[in-house]
TORPA-4810 file (N, C-alpha, C, O; in nm, 3 decimals):
<nodes>
NODE_1_0.085_-0.118_0.000_0.000_0.000_0.000_0.089_0.124_0.000_0.183_0.135_0.079_M
NODE_2_0.059_0.218_-0.089_0.138_0.340_-0.097_0.103_0.432_0.021_0.003_0.412_0.090_T
NODE_3_0.186_0.532_0.043_0.158_0.631_0.148_0.026_0.702_0.122_-0.051_0.726_0.215_D
NODE_4_0.001_0.734_-0.004_-0.123_0.802_-0.041_-0.244_0.713_-0.009_-0.343_0.760_0.047_Q
NODE_5_-0.236_0.586_-0.045_-0.346_0.494_-0.017_-0.366_0.478_0.135_-0.479_0.470_0.182_E
NODE_6_-0.256_0.473_0.209_-0.266_0.462_0.355_-0.332_0.586_0.414_-0.414_0.577_0.506_Q
NODE_7_-0.296_0.701_0.361_-0.356_0.827_0.408_-0.507_0.828_0.380_-0.586_0.868_0.465_H
NODE_8_-0.545_0.785_0.261_-0.686_0.777_0.225_-0.757_0.678_0.318_-0.867_0.706_0.367_I
NODE_9_-0.695_0.563_0.340_-0.755_0.461_0.427_-0.778_0.516_0.568_-0.885_0.495_0.627_K
NODE_10_-0.680_0.586_0.622_-0.691_0.645_0.755_-0.803_0.749_0.759_-0.885_0.749_0.851_T
NODE_11_-0.807_0.837_0.658_-0.911_0.940_0.655_-1.049_0.881_0.632_-1.149_0.935_0.681_N
NODE_12_-1.056_0.771_0.560_-1.183_0.703_0.540_-1.234_0.645_0.672_-1.354_0.652_0.701_L
NODE_13_-1.144_0.589_0.751_-1.183_0.535_0.882_-1.234_0.646_0.974_-1.330_0.627_1.048_E
NODE_14_-1.169_0.761_0.970_-1.214_0.875_1.050_-1.354_0.916_1.007_-1.440_0.942_1.091_I
NODE_15_-1.377_0.922_0.876_-1.510_0.958_0.826_-1.614_0.855_0.869_-1.722_0.892_0.912_L
NODE_16_-1.582_0.728_0.857_-1.676_0.623_0.900_-1.712_0.639_1.047_-1.827_0.621_1.085_R
NODE_17_-1.613_0.672_1.130_-1.636_0.692_1.272_-1.732_0.809_1.296_-1.824_0.799_1.377_N
NODE_18_-1.710_0.918_1.226_-1.800_1.035_1.240_-1.942_0.997_1.198_-2.039_1.033_1.265_E
NODE_19_-1.954_0.926_1.087_-2.087_0.884_1.040_-2.152_0.789_1.139_-2.272_0.800_1.166_L
NODE_20_-2.076_0.695_1.194_-2.131_0.603_1.294_-2.187_0.679_1.414_-2.293_0.645_1.466_D
NODE_21_-2.115_0.781_1.458_-2.164_0.862_1.570_-2.291_0.937_1.533_-2.382_0.950_1.615_Q
NODE_22_-2.297_0.985_1.411_-2.416_1.055_1.363_-2.535_0.959_1.359_-2.645_0.992_1.405_L
NODE_23_-2.512_0.839_1.304_-2.619_0.740_1.298_-2.665_0.701_1.439_-2.785_0.688_1.464_F
NODE_24_-2.569_0.682_1.530_-2.604_0.648_1.668_-2.693_0.755_1.730_-2.792_0.722_1.797_D
NODE_25_-2.660_0.880_1.709_-2.740_0.989_1.765_-2.883_0.983_1.714_-2.978_0.999_1.791_F
NODE_26_-2.899_0.960_1.584_-3.033_0.961_1.525_-3.109_0.830_1.547_-3.223_0.817_1.502_F
NODE_27_-3.049_0.735_1.616_-3.120_0.612_1.652_-3.167_0.614_1.797_-3.215_0.513_1.848_E
NODE_28_-3.152_0.729_1.865_-3.189_0.739_2.006_-3.335_0.773_2.030_-3.379_0.773_2.145_N
NODE_29_-3.410_0.802_1.926_-3.551_0.834_1.942_-3.576_0.965_2.017_-3.676_0.977_2.088_G
NODE_30_-3.487_1.061_2.001_-3.503_1.191_2.067_-3.594_1.281_1.985_-3.638_1.245_1.876_L
NODE_31_-3.621_1.399_2.039_-3.694_1.500_1.964_-3.593_1.573_1.876_-3.520_1.660_1.922_D
NODE_32_-3.590_1.537_1.750_-3.490_1.591_1.659_-3.531_1.726_1.600_-3.466_1.776_1.508_Y
NODE_33_-3.638_1.783_1.652_-3.681_1.914_1.607_-3.633_2.024_1.702_-3.668_2.141_1.686_H
NODE_34_-3.553_1.986_1.801_-3.492_2.083_1.892_-3.392_2.167_1.811_-3.310_2.113_1.737_K
NODE_35_-3.401_2.298_1.828_-3.312_2.388_1.753_-3.169_2.377_1.803_-3.143_2.383_1.923_M
NODE_36_-3.078_2.361_1.710_-2.935_2.354_1.740_-2.870_2.488_1.704_-2.787_2.540_1.778_V
NODE_37_-2.910_2.542_1.590_-2.865_2.674_1.545_-2.989_2.762_1.536_-3.101_2.717_1.560_Y
NODE_38_-2.968_2.886_1.503_-3.081_2.979_1.499_-3.194_2.930_1.408_-3.312_2.942_1.443_E
NODE_39_-3.158_2.875_1.294_-3.261_2.835_1.198_-3.266_2.685_1.169_-3.351_2.641_1.092_F
NODE_40_-3.178_2.606_1.230_-3.170_2.464_1.200_-3.186_2.380_1.325_-3.125_2.406_1.429_W
NODE_41_-3.270_2.277_1.312_-3.280_2.178_1.419_-3.190_2.058_1.382_-3.124_2.059_1.278_N
NODE_42_-3.188_1.958_1.468_-3.101_1.843_1.444_-3.135_1.772_1.313_-3.046_1.730_1.240_A
NODE_43_-3.264_1.759_1.284_-3.304_1.692_1.159_-3.258_1.773_1.038_-3.216_1.716_0.937_K
NODE_44_-3.267_1.906_1.048_-3.218_1.991_0.938_-3.069_1.968_0.914_-3.023_1.965_0.800_D
NODE_45_-2.994_1.952_1.023_-2.849_1.928_1.011_-2.824_1.794_0.940_-2.734_1.784_0.857_I
NODE_46_-2.903_1.693_0.973_-2.890_1.564_0.904_-2.918_1.581_0.754_-2.846_1.525_0.671_L
NODE_47_-3.021_1.657_0.721_-3.050_1.682_0.579_-2.938_1.756_0.511_-2.902_1.724_0.397_G
NODE_48_-2.883_1.853_0.579_-2.770_1.932_0.527_-2.648_1.842_0.500_-2.588_1.849_0.393_H
NODE_49_-2.614_1.760_0.596_-2.500_1.669_0.580_-2.526_1.570_0.466_-2.437_1.544_0.386_I
NODE_50_-2.647_1.517_0.459_-2.682_1.422_0.353_-2.668_1.487_0.215_-2.612_1.428_0.124_T
NODE_51_-2.719_1.607_0.202_-2.715_1.681_0.075_-2.571_1.698_0.027_-2.540_1.672_-0.089_Y
NODE_52_-2.482_1.741_0.117_-2.343_1.761_0.081_-2.273_1.628_0.053_-2.189_1.619_-0.036_W
NODE_53_-2.308_1.525_0.129_-2.245_1.394_0.109_-2.285_1.337_-0.027_-2.204_1.276_-0.096_H
NODE_54_-2.409_1.358_-0.065_-2.454_1.313_-0.197_-2.382_1.387_-0.308_-2.354_1.330_-0.414_E
NODE_55_-2.352_1.515_-0.286_-2.277_1.591_-0.385_-2.136_1.534_-0.401_-2.088_1.517_-0.513_S
NODE_56_-2.070_1.504_-0.290_-1.937_1.441_-0.293_-1.945_1.309_-0.368_-1.862_1.281_-0.455_F
NODE_57_-2.044_1.228_-0.334_-2.060_1.096_-0.398_-2.083_1.110_-0.549_-2.024_1.037_-0.628_A
NODE_58_-2.167_1.203_-0.587_-2.198_1.225_-0.728_-2.072_1.269_-0.804_-2.044_1.220_-0.913_R
NODE_59_-1.998_1.363_-0.744_-1.877_1.414_-0.812_-1.769_1.308_-0.826_-1.708_1.297_-0.932_N
NODE_60_-1.744_1.231_-0.721_-1.638_1.128_-0.729_-1.682_1.015_-0.822_-1.600_0.958_-0.893_I
NODE_61_-1.811_0.982_-0.820_-1.863_0.878_-0.909_-1.851_0.922_-1.055_-1.808_0.844_-1.140_S
NODE_62_-1.889_1.046_-1.083_-1.878_1.097_-1.220_-1.734_1.090_-1.268_-1.707_1.046_-1.380_D
NODE_63_-1.642_1.135_-1.184_-1.500_1.130_-1.222_-1.455_0.986_-1.246_-1.383_0.959_-1.343_L
NODE_64_-1.496_0.896_-1.160_-1.458_0.756_-1.174_-1.513_0.692_-1.300_-1.455_0.598_-1.354_G
NODE_65_-1.626_0.744_-1.347_-1.690_0.690_-1.468_-1.652_0.770_-1.593_-1.702_0.743_-1.702_K
NODE_66_-1.563_0.868_-1.576_-1.520_0.948_-1.691_-1.621_1.051_-1.735_-1.618_1.096_-1.850_G
NODE_67_-1.712_1.089_-1.646_-1.814_1.189_-1.675_-1.771_1.321_-1.612_-1.716_1.322_-1.501_I
NODE_68_-1.796_1.432_-1.681_-1.762_1.563_-1.625_-1.853_1.590_-1.505_-1.976_1.590_-1.520_K
NODE_69_-1.796_1.612_-1.386_-1.880_1.636_-1.269_-1.952_1.770_-1.276_-1.906_1.864_-1.341_P
NODE_70_-2.065_1.777_-1.207_-2.143_1.900_-1.198_-2.156_1.939_-1.050_-2.256_1.907_-0.986_R
NODE_71_-2.054_2.006_-0.998_-2.059_2.043_-0.856_-2.172_2.141_-0.827_-2.224_2.206_-0.918_P
NODE_72_-2.208_2.150_-0.701_-2.310_2.243_-0.657_-2.269_2.385_-0.694_-2.150_2.417_-0.697_L
NODE_73_-2.369_2.471_-0.723_-2.341_2.609_-0.764_-2.409_2.705_-0.667_-2.509_2.672_-0.603_K
NODE_74_-2.351_2.824_-0.658_-2.410_2.929_-0.576_-2.323_2.963_-0.457_-2.226_2.893_-0.425_G
NODE_75_-2.361_3.072_-0.390_-2.291_3.110_-0.269_-2.311_3.001_-0.165_-2.415_2.935_-0.163_K
NODE_76_-2.213_2.983_-0.079_-2.221_2.880_0.024_-2.348_2.893_0.107_-2.413_2.793_0.137_L
NODE_77_-2.383_3.014_0.144_-2.504_3.036_0.224_-2.629_2.990_0.148_-2.722_2.936_0.208_S
NODE_78_-2.633_3.013_0.017_-2.748_2.971_-0.064_-2.753_2.819_-0.077_-2.860_2.759_-0.066_E
NODE_79_-2.638_2.758_-0.099_-2.633_2.611_-0.111_-2.672_2.546_0.021_-2.744_2.447_0.023_V
NODE_80_-2.624_2.602_0.131_-2.659_2.547_0.263_-2.808_2.560_0.290_-2.870_2.469_0.344_N
NODE_81_-2.866_2.673_0.253_-3.011_2.693_0.269_-3.086_2.589_0.184_-3.183_2.529_0.229_K
NODE_82_-3.041_2.571_0.061_-3.101_2.473_-0.029_-3.088_2.330_0.028_-3.179_2.248_0.012_Q
NODE_83_-2.976_2.303_0.094_-2.954_2.169_0.150_-3.061_2.133_0.253_-3.102_2.018_0.264_S
NODE_84_-3.105_2.233_0.327_-3.208_2.209_0.428_-3.347_2.210_0.365_-3.430_2.124_0.395_V
NODE_85_-3.372_2.305_0.277_-3.505_2.316_0.214_-3.541_2.191_0.134_-3.655_2.147_0.137_E
NODE_86_-3.444_2.136_0.063_-3.474_2.021_-0.024_-3.483_1.889_0.052_-3.527_1.789_-0.005_T
NODE_87_-3.444_1.888_0.178_-3.451_1.764_0.258_-3.550_1.774_0.372_-3.567_1.679_0.449_T
NODE_88_-3.616_1.888_0.385_-3.707_1.917_0.497_-3.816_1.812_0.514_-3.849_1.773_0.626_K
NODE_89_-3.872_1.765_0.404_-3.986_1.673_0.410_-3.946_1.525_0.412_-4.032_1.437_0.409_N
NODE_90_-3.817_1.500_0.417_-3.767_1.361_0.423_-3.771_1.313_0.568_-3.751_1.391_0.661_E
NODE_91_-3.797_1.186_0.585_-3.791_1.129_0.721_-3.645_1.108_0.760_-3.556_1.104_0.674_S
NODE_92_-3.622_1.094_0.888_-3.486_1.066_0.935_-3.437_0.934_0.876_-3.322_0.924_0.833_I
NODE_93_-3.523_0.834_0.873_-3.484_0.704_0.816_-3.443_0.718_0.670_-3.345_0.658_0.627_A
NODE_94_-3.517_0.797_0.595_-3.485_0.818_0.454_-3.352_0.892_0.438_-3.271_0.857_0.352_S
NODE_95_-3.330_0.993_0.520_-3.204_1.069_0.513_-3.085_0.980_0.548_-2.980_0.988_0.483_L
NODE_96_-3.100_0.897_0.649_-2.992_0.807_0.687_-2.964_0.707_0.576_-2.849_0.676_0.547_I
NODE_97_-3.070_0.656_0.514_-3.054_0.563_0.401_-2.979_0.632_0.287_-2.887_0.574_0.229_K
NODE_98_-3.017_0.754_0.254_-2.950_0.829_0.148_-2.804_0.855_0.183_-2.716_0.845_0.097_R
NODE_99_-2.778_0.888_0.309_-2.642_0.915_0.354_-2.555_0.790_0.344_-2.440_0.797_0.302_L
NODE_100_-2.611_0.676_0.382_-2.537_0.550_0.372_-2.510_0.512_0.226_-2.403_0.461_0.194_K
NODE_101_-2.607_0.538_0.139_-2.587_0.510_-0.004_-2.478_0.599_-0.062_-2.396_0.554_-0.142_E
NODE_102_-2.478_0.727_-0.023_-2.374_0.818_-0.070_-2.237_0.771_-0.021_-2.140_0.774_-0.096_A
NODE_103_-2.231_0.728_0.105_-2.104_0.679_0.159_-2.056_0.556_0.081_-1.937_0.543_0.053_Q
NODE_104_-2.147_0.467_0.048_-2.110_0.347_-0.029_-2.053_0.387_-0.165_-1.957_0.325_-0.212_A
NODE_105_-2.111_0.488_-0.228_-2.060_0.536_-0.358_-1.920_0.595_-0.341_-1.830_0.569_-0.421_T
NODE_106_-1.903_0.675_-0.237_-1.771_0.734_-0.210_-1.667_0.623_-0.192_-1.558_0.630_-0.249_I
NODE_107_-1.702_0.523_-0.114_-1.608_0.413_-0.088_-1.578_0.332_-0.213_-1.470_0.276_-0.227_E
NODE_108_-1.673_0.327_-0.305_-1.653_0.255_-0.431_-1.543_0.320_-0.515_-1.470_0.252_-0.587_E
NODE_109_-1.532_0.453_-0.506_-1.440_0.526_-0.594_-1.320_0.590_-0.523_-1.230_0.640_-0.590_F
NODE_110_-1.317_0.592_-0.392_-1.217_0.670_-0.319_-1.074_0.620_-0.343_-0.980_0.699_-0.331_I
NODE_111_-1.055_0.493_-0.376_-0.920_0.442_-0.400_-0.884_0.441_-0.549_-0.780_0.387_-0.587_F
NODE_112_-0.969_0.499_-0.633_-0.944_0.505_-0.777_-0.835_0.610_-0.804_-0.861_0.730_-0.799_D
NODE_113_-0.714_0.562_-0.833_-0.603_0.656_-0.849_-0.604_0.732_-0.981_-0.514_0.811_-1.007_D
NODE_114_-0.705_0.708_-1.065_-0.720_0.791_-1.185_-0.790_0.923_-1.149_-0.792_1.017_-1.229_T
NODE_115_-0.847_0.929_-1.029_-0.914_1.051_-0.983_-0.812_1.136_-0.910_-0.758_1.097_-0.806_I
NODE_116_-0.786_1.253_-0.966_-0.686_1.342_-0.908_-0.753_1.440_-0.811_-0.736_1.429_-0.690_D
NODE_117_-0.829_1.534_-0.865_-0.895_1.635_-0.783_-1.046_1.626_-0.798_-1.098_1.604_-0.908_L
NODE_118_-1.117_1.642_-0.687_-1.263_1.633_-0.683_-1.319_1.772_-0.657_-1.279_1.837_-0.561_I
NODE_119_-1.410_1.820_-0.742_-1.468_1.952_-0.716_-1.554_1.949_-0.590_-1.618_1.849_-0.559_P
NODE_120_-1.554_2.059_-0.520_-1.632_2.074_-0.397_-1.761_2.151_-0.427_-1.871_2.105_-0.398_Y
NODE_121_-1.741_2.269_-0.485_-1.852_2.356_-0.522_-1.802_2.443_-0.636_-1.684_2.479_-0.639_K
NODE_122_-1.889_2.478_-0.728_-1.850_2.563_-0.841_-1.794_2.695_-0.785_-1.857_2.759_-0.701_K
NODE_123_-1.677_2.734_-0.833_-1.615_2.858_-0.788_-1.528_2.838_-0.665_-1.464_2.933_-0.618_G
NODE_124_-1.524_2.718_-0.614_-1.440_2.686_-0.498_-1.323_2.603_-0.548_-1.317_2.568_-0.666_S
NODE_125_-1.231_2.571_-0.460_-1.117_2.489_-0.500_-1.155_2.342_-0.500_-1.254_2.301_-0.439_W
NODE_126_-1.075_2.264_-0.570_-1.093_2.120_-0.575_-1.002_2.056_-0.470_-0.902_2.115_-0.429_D
NODE_127_-1.039_1.935_-0.428_-0.961_1.865_-0.327_-0.914_1.729_-0.379_-0.980_1.666_-0.462_Y
NODE_128_-0.799_1.686_-0.329_-0.756_1.549_-0.356_-0.853_1.456_-0.283_-0.933_1.501_-0.201_S
NODE_129_-0.846_1.329_-0.314_-0.935_1.233_-0.248_-0.917_1.236_-0.097_-1.015_1.236_-0.022_R
NODE_130_-0.794_1.237_-0.052_-0.764_1.238_0.091_-0.810_1.368_0.157_-0.869_1.366_0.265_S
NODE_131_-0.784_1.480_0.091_-0.827_1.610_0.145_-0.979_1.617_0.154_-1.033_1.670_0.251_E
NODE_132_-1.047_1.565_0.053_-1.193_1.571_0.053_-1.249_1.493_0.172_-1.343_1.537_0.238_H
NODE_133_-1.191_1.377_0.199_-1.232_1.299_0.316_-1.212_1.379_0.445_-1.297_1.377_0.533_L
NODE_134_-1.099_1.448_0.455_-1.070_1.530_0.573_-1.173_1.641_0.590_-1.225_1.662_0.699_E
NODE_135_-1.202_1.712_0.481_-1.298_1.822_0.485_-1.435_1.772_0.532_-1.499_1.833_0.617_V
NODE_136_-1.479_1.662_0.475_-1.610_1.606_0.510_-1.613_1.559_0.656_-1.710_1.583_0.727_V
NODE_137_-1.507_1.493_0.700_-1.500_1.447_0.840_-1.506_1.564_0.936_-1.578_1.559_1.036_S
NODE_138_-1.431_1.669_0.907_-1.431_1.787_0.994_-1.569_1.853_0.995_-1.616_1.898_1.100_H
NODE_139_-1.633_1.858_0.881_-1.767_1.917_0.869_-1.866_1.841_0.957_-1.940_1.902_1.034_H
NODE_140_-1.867_1.711_0.945_-1.959_1.629_1.025_-1.923_1.640_1.173_-2.012_1.650_1.258_I
NODE_141_-1.794_1.637_1.204_-1.749_1.648_1.343_-1.798_1.777_1.408_-1.843_1.777_1.522_H
NODE_142_-1.789_1.887_1.335_-1.833_2.017_1.388_-1.982_2.011_1.421_-2.024_2.054_1.528_K
NODE_143_-2.061_1.959_1.329_-2.206_1.952_1.354_-2.237_1.856_1.468_-2.325_1.883_1.549_H
NODE_144_-2.166_1.744_1.475_-2.187_1.650_1.586_-2.154_1.714_1.721_-2.225_1.692_1.819_L
NODE_145_-2.048_1.792_1.725_-2.011_1.861_1.848_-2.121_1.958_1.890_-2.157_1.964_2.008_T
NODE_146_-2.173_2.035_1.795_-2.280_2.130_1.824_-2.407_2.059_1.869_-2.475_2.104_1.962_D
NODE_147_-2.440_1.948_1.804_-2.558_1.869_1.842_-2.539_1.814_1.983_-2.630_1.820_2.066_I
NODE_148_-2.421_1.760_2.010_-2.393_1.701_2.141_-2.406_1.805_2.252_-2.460_1.776_2.359_S
NODE_149_-2.359_1.926_2.227_-2.371_2.034_2.326_-2.518_2.065_2.351_-2.560_2.081_2.466_K
NODE_150_-2.596_2.075_2.245_-2.737_2.112_2.258_-2.819_2.004_2.327_-2.908_2.035_2.406_K
NODE_151_-2.790_1.878_2.298_-2.866_1.768_2.352_-2.807_1.710_2.479_-2.867_1.622_2.541_Y
NODE_152_-2.690_1.760_2.518_-2.627_1.709_2.640_-2.578_1.567_2.627_-2.563_1.495_2.726_G
NODE_153_-2.553_1.526_2.502_-2.498_1.392_2.478_-2.348_1.406_2.465_-2.297_1.516_2.447_T
NODE_154_-2.278_1.298_2.473_-2.133_1.303_2.461_-2.091_1.238_2.331_-2.149_1.139_2.286_T
NODE_155_-1.988_1.295_2.273_-1.929_1.234_2.154_-1.832_1.128_2.197_-1.768_1.139_2.301_K
NODE_156_-1.820_1.023_2.116_-1.726_0.914_2.143_-1.585_0.959_2.119_-1.491_0.881_2.137_K
</nodes>
């Protein structure tokens, strides 16, 4: 295994751990409509994370299949608002299913060394496979920390 592959493997494990903690939280049967941020409750955060994870999965899958990726467009604040609005009517079970499917797609292509850089968002920079895993893990970790503070739960 090359150093690059080892780095990807390590970052993939970190991402899996963050996702496992997220899934554990949403399997507790709590009131997920409790506000965590000014405009977002815990369920909204799950929708937001799912939306972005599906974008990562779509972009890496397109690259792996030789298709030009179509990253999300717009200002970050607009895309984040859209991430919540488009997932608002989904059940938690449906969002978790979608998130797991996106993760499976990411894992299918993450070790494909023909993929150099993965777009994040139109007008933003692209990330290597390993960097993209890091960005996503940190993103989920931040939201998990905020959720844990609001709900008085502890992160593993």
